[in-house]
C-alpha positions as CSV (number, residue, x, y, z in Angstrom):
1,X,0.0,0.0,-0.4
2,X,1.4,3.2,-1.2
3,X,0.3,6.6,1.4
4,X,0.2,10.0,-0.2
5,X,2.7,12.7,1.1
6,X,0.1,14.5,2.7
7,X,-1.1,11.5,4.5
8,X,2.7,10.5,5.0
9,X,2.9,13.8,7.1
10,X,-0.6,13.6,8.8
11,X,1.1,9.6,10.1
12,X,4.3,11.7,11.2
13,X,2.7,14.7,13.2
14,X,1.0,12.2,15.3
15,X,3.5,10.3,16.0
16,X,5.4,13.8,16.7
17,X,2.9,14.7,18.9
18,X,2.3,12.0,21.0
19,X,6.1,11.7,21.7
20,X,5.6,15.9,22.7
21,X,2.9,14.3,24.8
22,X,4.3,11.5,26.6
23,X,7.8,13.6,27.1
24,X,5.4,16.7,29.1
25,X,3.5,13.7,30.8
26,X,6.4,12.3,31.8
27,X,8.2,15.3,34.0
28,X,11.7,14.8,32.3
29,X,13.2,17.7,30.7
30,X,14.0,17.6,27.3
31,X,17.4,18.2,27.8
32,X,18.1,15.0,29.7
33,X,16.0,13.0,27.2
34,X,18.0,14.4,24.3
35,X,21.3,13.1,26.5
36,X,20.0,9.8,27.1
37,X,18.9,9.0,23.4
38,X,22.4,10.7,22.1
39,X,21.5,14.1,20.4
40,X,21.6,17.4,21.4
41,X,18.6,19.3,22.6
42,X,18.2,21.3,19.4
43,X,17.7,18.5,17.8
44,X,15.1,17.0,19.8
45,X,13.4,20.1,20.0
46,X,13.7,20.0,15.9
47,X,11.9,16.3,15.7
48,X,9.5,17.6,18.1
49,X,8.8,20.5,15.6
50,X,8.3,18.1,12.7
51,X,11.3,19.5,11.6
52,X,13.8,16.7,11.8
53,X,12.8,13.3,11.4
54,X,13.1,10.7,14.3
55,X,15.1,7.7,13.3
56,X,14.0,4.4,14.2
57,X,16.8,4.2,16.8
58,X,16.0,7.4,18.0
59,X,12.3,6.4,18.4
60,X,13.1,3.2,20.1
61,X,15.4,4.7,22.7
62,X,12.9,7.8,23.1
63,X,10.6,5.2,24.0
64,X,13.0,3.6,26.7
65,X,13.5,6.5,28.2
66,X,9.7,7.4,28.5
67,X,9.5,3.6,29.8
68,X,6.6,2.9,26.7
69,X,6.0,0.7,24.1
70,X,6.6,1.4,20.7
71,X,2.9,0.4,19.6
72,X,1.6,2.4,22.5
73,X,3.8,5.5,20.7
74,X,2.2,5.0,17.4
75,X,-1.6,4.4,18.8
76,X,-1.8,0.8,18.0
77,X,-3.1,-0.3,21.4
78,X,-5.7,2.1,21.1
79,X,-9.8,0.8,20.4
80,X,-11.0,2.1,17.5
81,X,-15.0,2.5,17.8
82,X,-17.1,0.4,15.6
């Protein structure tokens, strides 16, 4: 299945928003998360703003720092209304 650019951007935005919300909810400072995943605070801010893509490794490491599952971050565990 091929996704249009607009669909892909929408999916990416959802992930960025979920990551941002999870970071805010955790109470862990962005600077600390950036250090733990091996990027600068500026790079992390760019990721969260959607100006820089989050690599799979970075995404996985963010999930580890936040003690959450990648599937949860993507919303795969959510039940959809029928």
